[in-house]
DRENVEX-951383 format. One record per residue (C-alpha): residue number from 0; residue in one letter; x, y, z. Coordinates in Angstrom, 2 decimals. Example, Ala and Ser with C-alpha at 12.3 -4.5 7.8 and 13.67 -1.06 7.14 Angstrom:
<nuzas>
num, residu, xx, yy, zz
0, A, 12.30, -4.50, 7.80 $
1, S, 13.67, -1.06, 7.14 $
</nuzas>
This chain:
<nuzas>
num, residu, xx, yy, zz
0, M, 63.35, 139.78, 175.03 $
1, N, 63.26, 136.49, 172.78 $
2, E, 64.42, 133.64, 174.72 $
3, D, 65.56, 131.11, 171.61 $
4, I, 68.76, 133.57, 170.53 $
5, W, 71.76, 133.05, 172.49 $
6, I, 74.43, 135.15, 171.34 $
7, I, 78.93, 133.47, 171.19 $
8, I, 80.95, 136.38, 172.16 $
9, P, 84.82, 135.51, 171.44 $
10, A, 87.73, 137.10, 173.29 $
11, Y, 91.08, 137.19, 173.46 $
12, N, 92.70, 139.11, 176.78 $
13, E, 89.72, 141.23, 176.31 $
14, E, 89.47, 141.49, 180.29 $
15, K, 88.97, 145.55, 179.62 $
16, N, 86.43, 145.41, 177.77 $
17, I, 84.07, 142.40, 177.95 $
18, G, 81.94, 144.05, 181.08 $
19, K, 80.65, 146.27, 178.82 $
20, V, 80.41, 144.06, 176.02 $
21, I, 78.65, 142.19, 178.13 $
22, D, 75.85, 144.66, 179.47 $
23, K, 75.52, 146.00, 176.17 $
24, T, 74.37, 142.75, 174.89 $
25, K, 71.88, 141.72, 177.67 $
26, E, 69.66, 144.21, 176.59 $
27, Y, 68.85, 142.54, 173.30 $
28, V, 69.42, 139.06, 174.95 $
29, K, 69.07, 137.17, 177.27 $
30, N, 71.33, 134.23, 176.72 $
31, I, 75.35, 134.77, 176.54 $
32, I, 78.12, 132.74, 176.35 $
33, V, 81.79, 134.67, 175.90 $
34, A, 84.99, 131.83, 174.62 $
35, D, 88.22, 133.05, 176.11 $
36, D, 90.69, 131.71, 173.40 $
37, G, 94.02, 131.27, 175.66 $
38, S, 94.21, 134.46, 176.58 $
39, R, 96.72, 135.76, 178.99 $
</nuzas>
């Protein structure tokens, strides 16, 4: 796993899906940032 790679995941009202996305992404990279774009 490459520790130099960061993933930024934009999210807008993704509460139903974001957990699955993060879990799958963690298989490939260690560093993940989720940017919430004003969800309601």
